C-alpha positions as CSV (number, residue, x, y, z in Angstrom):
1,X,0.0,0.0,0.0
2,X,1.1,3.6,-0.8
3,X,0.7,6.3,1.9
4,X,-0.5,9.4,-0.1
5,X,-1.8,12.8,0.6
6,X,-4.8,14.7,-0.8
7,X,-6.2,18.2,0.1
8,X,-10.0,18.7,0.1
9,X,-12.2,21.6,1.0
10,X,-13.2,21.3,4.7
11,X,-16.8,21.2,3.7
12,X,-16.3,17.8,2.0
13,X,-14.5,16.0,4.8
14,X,-17.5,14.3,6.4
15,X,-18.8,13.0,3.1
16,X,-15.4,11.6,2.2
17,X,-14.8,10.0,5.6
18,X,-18.2,8.4,5.5
19,X,-18.4,7.3,1.9
20,X,-14.8,7.3,0.7
21,X,-13.0,9.2,-2.1
22,X,-14.8,8.4,-5.2
23,X,-12.9,8.3,-8.5
24,X,-15.9,9.4,-10.5
25,X,-16.3,12.5,-8.3
26,X,-12.7,13.5,-7.6
27,X,-10.8,12.6,-10.7
28,X,-9.0,15.7,-12.2
29,X,-7.8,14.2,-15.5
30,X,-8.2,11.5,-18.1
31,X,-5.0,10.2,-19.4
32,X,-3.8,7.6,-21.9
33,X,-1.2,5.6,-20.1
34,X,1.5,3.7,-22.2
35,X,0.3,0.3,-23.3
36,X,-3.4,1.2,-22.9
37,X,-6.0,1.7,-25.5
38,X,-8.4,3.8,-23.5
39,X,-8.0,6.8,-21.3
40,X,-8.1,6.3,-17.6
41,X,-9.5,8.6,-14.9
42,X,-7.0,9.7,-12.3
43,X,-6.9,11.6,-9.1
44,X,-3.7,13.6,-8.5
45,X,-2.2,13.0,-5.1
46,X,1.0,13.8,-3.3
47,X,3.9,11.8,-1.7
48,X,4.5,14.6,0.8
49,X,1.8,17.0,2.2
50,X,4.4,19.8,2.1
51,X,4.5,19.5,-1.7
52,X,1.4,21.8,-1.9
53,X,2.4,24.7,0.4
54,X,-0.5,26.9,-0.7
55,X,-3.2,24.4,0.4
56,X,-1.2,23.4,3.4
57,X,-1.5,27.0,4.6
58,X,-5.0,27.5,3.5
59,X,-7.6,27.2,6.3
60,X,-10.2,26.2,3.8
61,X,-8.4,23.0,3.0
62,X,-7.8,19.8,5.0
63,X,-5.1,17.2,4.3
64,X,-6.1,13.6,4.2
65,X,-3.8,10.6,4.3
66,X,-4.9,7.7,2.2
67,X,-3.6,4.1,1.9
68,X,-3.9,3.1,-1.7
69,X,-3.0,-0.2,-3.5
70,X,0.2,0.2,-5.4
71,X,-1.3,-1.4,-8.5
72,X,-3.4,1.7,-9.1
73,X,-0.6,4.3,-8.6
74,X,1.6,5.8,-11.2
75,X,4.2,8.6,-10.6
76,X,5.0,11.5,-13.0
77,X,6.7,14.8,-13.1
78,X,4.0,17.5,-12.5
79,X,6.1,20.2,-14.2
80,X,6.4,18.2,-17.4
81,X,2.6,17.7,-17.4
82,X,1.7,21.3,-16.9
83,X,4.2,22.4,-19.6
84,X,3.1,19.6,-21.9
85,X,-0.4,21.1,-21.9
86,X,1.1,23.7,-24.3
87,X,4.0,21.7,-25.8
88,X,3.0,18.2,-27.2
89,X,6.8,17.1,-27.2
90,X,6.9,17.7,-23.4
91,X,3.7,15.8,-22.9
92,X,5.3,12.8,-24.8
93,X,8.2,13.0,-22.3
94,X,5.8,13.2,-19.5
95,X,4.0,10.0,-20.6
96,X,7.2,8.1,-21.3
97,X,8.6,9.1,-18.0
98,X,5.6,7.7,-16.0
99,X,6.7,5.2,-13.3
100,X,4.8,2.6,-11.4
101,X,4.8,3.6,-7.8
102,X,6.4,0.3,-6.8
103,X,9.4,1.2,-9.0
104,X,9.7,4.9,-8.0
105,X,12.8,6.0,-6.2
106,X,12.2,9.0,-4.0
107,X,14.0,12.1,-5.4
108,X,13.6,11.1,-9.1
109,X,11.2,14.0,-9.8
110,X,11.3,17.5,-8.5
111,X,7.5,17.8,-8.5
112,X,6.2,14.2,-8.2
113,X,2.5,13.6,-8.6
114,X,0.9,10.3,-8.0
115,X,-1.9,9.4,-10.4
116,X,-4.4,7.2,-8.5
117,X,-6.8,5.3,-10.8
118,X,-9.2,4.0,-8.1
119,X,-11.6,5.0,-5.5
120,X,-10.4,4.9,-1.9
121,X,-12.6,3.3,0.8
122,X,-13.4,5.1,4.0
123,X,-11.3,2.7,6.2
124,X,-8.2,3.7,4.2
125,X,-8.7,7.5,4.8
126,X,-7.3,9.5,7.8
127,X,-7.8,13.2,8.5
128,X,-4.5,14.7,9.3
129,X,-4.1,17.0,12.3
130,X,-2.1,20.3,12.5
131,X,1.0,18.3,13.5
132,X,1.5,15.5,10.9
133,X,0.5,12.4,12.8
134,X,2.8,10.2,10.8
135,X,6.5,11.4,10.6
136,X,7.6,12.7,7.1
137,X,11.2,11.6,6.4
138,X,12.0,14.5,4.2
139,X,11.2,18.3,4.1
140,X,9.5,18.2,0.6
141,X,10.1,16.6,-2.8
142,X,11.8,19.6,-4.3
143,X,14.4,19.7,-1.5
144,X,15.0,15.9,-1.8
145,X,15.3,16.1,-5.6
146,X,17.8,19.0,-5.5
147,X,19.9,17.3,-2.7
148,X,20.0,14.1,-5.0
149,X,21.2,16.2,-7.9
150,X,24.0,17.8,-5.8
151,X,25.0,14.3,-4.5
152,X,25.2,13.0,-8.1
153,X,27.2,16.1,-9.0
154,X,29.7,15.5,-6.2
155,X,30.0,11.8,-7.2
156,X,31.0,12.8,-10.7
157,X,33.2,15.9,-10.1
158,X,34.3,15.4,-6.4
159,X,34.7,19.2,-6.2
160,X,32.5,20.0,-3.2
161,X,30.2,22.1,-5.3
162,X,32.8,24.2,-7.0
163,X,31.2,23.7,-10.4
164,X,27.8,24.7,-9.2
165,X,29.2,27.8,-7.4
166,X,31.2,28.8,-10.5
167,X,28.1,28.6,-12.7
168,X,26.0,30.6,-10.1
169,X,28.6,33.4,-9.9
170,X,29.1,33.4,-13.6
171,X,25.3,34.1,-13.8
172,X,25.7,36.9,-11.2
173,X,28.5,38.3,-13.3
174,X,26.3,38.4,-16.4
175,X,23.7,40.4,-14.3
176,X,26.4,42.9,-13.3
177,X,26.3,41.9,-9.6
178,X,29.9,40.6,-9.3
179,X,33.2,41.3,-10.9
180,X,35.7,38.6,-11.9
181,X,39.5,38.4,-11.5
182,X,41.1,35.2,-12.6
183,X,44.5,33.5,-13.0
184,X,44.3,30.9,-15.8
185,X,47.8,29.6,-15.1
186,X,47.0,28.9,-11.4
187,X,43.4,28.0,-12.1
188,X,41.8,30.3,-9.7
189,X,39.0,32.9,-10.1
190,X,37.8,35.4,-7.5
191,X,34.4,37.0,-7.7
192,X,34.0,40.3,-5.9
193,X,30.6,41.6,-4.9
194,X,29.7,45.0,-6.4
195,X,27.7,46.1,-3.5
196,X,29.9,44.9,-0.6
197,X,33.5,43.9,0.2
198,X,32.6,40.2,0.1
199,X,34.2,37.8,-2.4
200,X,34.5,34.1,-3.1
201,X,37.5,32.1,-4.4
202,X,36.9,29.2,-6.7
203,X,38.7,26.9,-9.0
204,X,38.2,27.4,-12.7
205,X,36.5,24.2,-14.1
206,X,38.5,22.6,-16.9
207,X,35.4,23.0,-19.1
208,X,35.6,26.8,-18.7
209,X,39.2,27.4,-19.0
210,X,38.9,27.7,-22.8
211,X,36.0,30.0,-22.7
212,X,36.6,33.8,-22.5
213,X,34.9,35.5,-19.5
């Protein structure tokens, strides 16, 4: 079973707790999944209640925790879906990237959405309190995703984030917020803040040494 989260208007809580979460009433999209001939109705749910910060802070909404059979759960990247509504190529990427929940590795997507293609019975629904009754192992999906990307970067470059910081300060330089001084021979670059006395010393990545600043 998958432990998922879903925000509903507070006025609907009693009906859902008594009768369950009905797919026919709560589905928010119809989607043609790979290998299927007909579109399936799906309810979009979350892996982490903090992934919808707006509704989490909205007093008109209440978070529910649901236990759902894994066979009815598929995970996708929500950002790809939203952009795919305007760009067919991105929608193709979204559909090809859908992963059965049982095979999903946490941190794979920045904005994971779980497509649930079944109704949920009342006994599988719990109303969450202000303090989450069940501990959440990570802050939110975005933080987990970015931390995973940084870890993969470090495994590849083993430079303690030097590449990432270099790219960040190169961007600040293009915006006129820092000034660069570098020594190609020694392989160092210093970025000075334009509005303070602060500065940072970095190594010049090998890939950037042949590029004029």
